[in-house]
C-alpha positions in Angstrom: 63.0 74.1 110.0 61.1 76.1 112.6 57.6 75.8 114.1 54.8 76.6 111.7 52.0 79.0 112.3 49.7 76.0 113.0 52.2 74.8 115.7 52.3 78.3 117.2 48.6 78.5 117.4 48.5 75.0 119.0 51.2 76.3 121.4 49.0 79.2 122.5 46.0 76.9 122.9 48.1 74.4 125.0 49.6 77.2 126.9 46.1 78.1 128.1 44.8 74.5 128.7 47.9 72.8 129.9 51.2 74.4 131.0 53.0 71.1 130.7 52.0 70.5 127.2 53.0 74.0 126.3 56.4 73.4 127.7 56.7 70.2 125.7 55.8 71.9 122.5 58.2 74.7 123.2 61.1 72.2 123.7 60.0 70.5 120.4 60.1 73.7 118.5 63.5 74.5 119.8 64.8 71.1 118.9 63.5 71.4 115.4 65.1 74.9 115.1 68.5 73.4 116.3 68.2 70.6 113.7 67.7 73.2 111.0 70.8 75.0 112.0 72.7 71.7 112.3 71.7 70.8 108.7 73.8 73.6 107.4 77.2 72.5 105.9 80.4 74.3 105.2 82.3 74.1 101.9 85.9 75.2 102.0 89.4 74.5 100.4 92.4 73.1 102.2 95.9 74.3 101.6 96.2 72.0 98.6 93.1 73.4 97.0 90.8 70.5 97.6 87.2 71.3 98.2 85.8 69.8 101.4 82.4 69.7 103.0 81.9 69.5 106.7 79.9 70.6 109.7 82.5 73.2 110.7 85.6 74.8 109.1 88.9 74.1 110.9 90.6 77.3 112.1 93.6 76.9 110.0 91.5 77.0 106.8 89.2 79.9 107.7 91.7 82.2 105.9 91.0 80.4 102.7 87.3 81.5 102.8 84.3 79.3 102.9 80.6 79.0 101.9 77.6 78.0 104.1 75.1 75.7 102.5 71.6 74.8 103.7 70.1 71.4 103.9 69.2 71.6 100.2 72.8 72.5 99.2 72.0 76.2 98.4 74.6 78.6 99.3 73.3 81.0 102.0 76.4 82.8 103.0 79.9 83.4 101.5 82.9 84.4 103.5 85.7 85.7 101.3 89.3 84.6 101.9 91.7 86.8 103.8 93.7 89.2 101.7 97.5 88.8 101.5 99.9 91.5 102.6 100.5 92.5 99.0 96.8 92.8 98.3 96.3 94.7 101.5 99.1 97.1 100.5 97.6 97.5 97.0 94.1 98.2 98.4 95.7 100.8 100.8 97.5 102.4 97.9 94.3 102.6 95.9 92.5 104.1 98.8 95.2 106.7 99.3 95.2 107.5 95.6 91.5 107.9 95.6 91.5 110.2 98.6 94.3 112.3 96.9 92.2 112.6 93.8 89.2 113.6 95.8 91.2 116.2 97.8 92.6 117.6 94.5 89.1 117.9 93.0 87.9 119.8 96.1 90.8 122.1 96.0 90.2 122.7 92.2 86.5 123.4 93.0 87.4 125.9 95.7 90.0 127.6 93.3 87.3 127.8 90.6 84.7 129.3 93.0 87.2 132.0 94.1 88.1 132.9 90.4 84.4 133.3 89.6 83.9 135.4 92.7 86.9 137.7 92.2 86.9 138.3 88.4 84.3 139.0 85.8 86.5 138.2 82.8 90.0 137.1 81.8 90.9 140.7 80.9 90.3 141.7 84.5 92.9 139.2 85.6 95.3 140.6 82.9 95.0 144.1 84.4 95.7 142.8 87.9 98.7 141.0 86.6 100.1 144.2 84.9 99.6 146.2 88.1 101.4 143.6 90.2 104.3 143.4 87.6 104.6 147.2 87.5 105.0 147.3 91.3 107.5 144.6 91.3 109.5 146.2 88.4 109.6 149.4 90.5 111.0 147.5 93.4 113.6 145.8 91.0 114.7 149.1 89.6 115.3 150.6 93.1 117.1 147.5 94.2 119.4 147.5 91.2 120.5 151.0 91.9 121.4 150.0 95.5 123.1 146.9 94.2 125.1 148.9 91.8 126.3 151.2 94.5 127.1 148.2 96.8 129.1 146.5 94.0 131.1 149.8 93.5 131.8 150.0 97.2 132.9 146.5 97.4 135.2 147.0 94.4 136.6 150.1 95.8 137.4 148.5 99.2 139.0 145.5 97.5 141.3 147.8 95.6 142.2 149.6 98.9 143.1 146.4 100.5 145.1 145.3 97.6 147.1 148.5 97.7 147.6 148.2 101.5 149.0 144.6 101.2 151.0 145.2 98.0 154.2 145.8 99.7 153.8 142.9 102.1 152.0 145.0 104.8 148.7 144.3 106.5 145.4 145.8 105.6 143.8 148.0 108.1 141.4 146.2 110.3 138.7 148.8 109.9 139.0 148.5 106.1 138.6 144.7 106.3 135.6 145.0 108.5 133.9 147.5 106.2 134.6 145.3 103.3 132.9 142.4 105.1 129.8 144.5 105.9 129.5 145.8 102.3 130.0 142.3 100.9 127.2 141.0 103.1 124.9 143.8 102.1 125.7 143.2 98.3 125.0 139.5 98.8 121.7 140.4 100.5 120.6 142.6 97.6 121.5 139.9 95.1 119.3 137.4 97.0 116.5 139.9 97.2 116.8 140.5 93.4 116.5 136.8 92.7 113.3 136.6 95.0 111.8 139.6 93.1 112.5 138.0 89.8 110.8 134.9 91.0 107.8 136.8 92.3 107.6 138.5 88.9 107.7 135.3 86.9 105.2 133.7 89.3 102.7 136.7 89.0 102.8 136.3 85.1 102.5 132.5 85.3 99.7 132.5 87.8 97.8 135.1 85.8 98.1 133.1 82.6 96.9 130.0 84.3 94.0 131.8 85.9 93.0 133.5 82.7 92.9 130.2 80.8 90.9 128.5 83.6 88.4 131.4 83.9 87.8 131.4 80.2 87.2 127.7 80.3 84.7 128.1 83.2 82.9 130.9 81.4 82.8 129.0 78.1 85.0 131.6 76.4 87.8 131.0 73.8 91.3 130.8 75.5 93.0 134.0 75.7 95.8 134.8 73.2 99.2 134.4 74.7 101.1 137.7 75.3 104.8 138.1 75.0 106.5 138.4 78.4 107.6 141.8 79.4 111.3 142.2 80.1 112.3 142.8 83.7 114.5 145.8 84.6 118.1 145.1 84.0 121.2 146.5 85.8 122.9 149.3 84.1 126.1 148.3 82.4 129.2 150.4 82.5 130.4 151.7 79.2 
């Protein structure tokens, strides 16, 4: 317990009339407050699960958690047990998963805002897609023509080297070097063709995704799927 308001009033009166009596009353109040704190007990479990009441909690049992009870046996504070390593790891995993979900939601919100700012309808996205695909198709067509020439040059040089070495002789060094250069160029064009094909497919896929999302944001019915246009193909020899 602590000093009552009456005791405090008496303390103020005594402080004026008698400094010595004021000091005595102050010590008395402090003593009563200390007794009130000392009246608290601790309830905890040992390593065998037994419930123990005491004036303190031994350090080795603090990790099990404990409760603080006042002089009437009412719980006034609860200290939870320490988490195990597995529980801490699971807690961290949940936190990381929650943060990842929140980051994904923020990214989706940013993407949605950009869609609404850039396009007024799914049809506008379709037009942009067609423009992009047309540009890529033109690049593929030009590249295929170059690739066809490179393939023909490599074939011609390979035939020349084969004829030079048919009788057991050695191929001309210049011819071999030219074949290496032409082969590298052909391989470069093949890799570029593959990248353009990926860009084309990505432009179509991204547009389809954005059209569906924009329609959803605007409360419109989902757009009808369109058949994918064929990419330009290399000419075949008859």
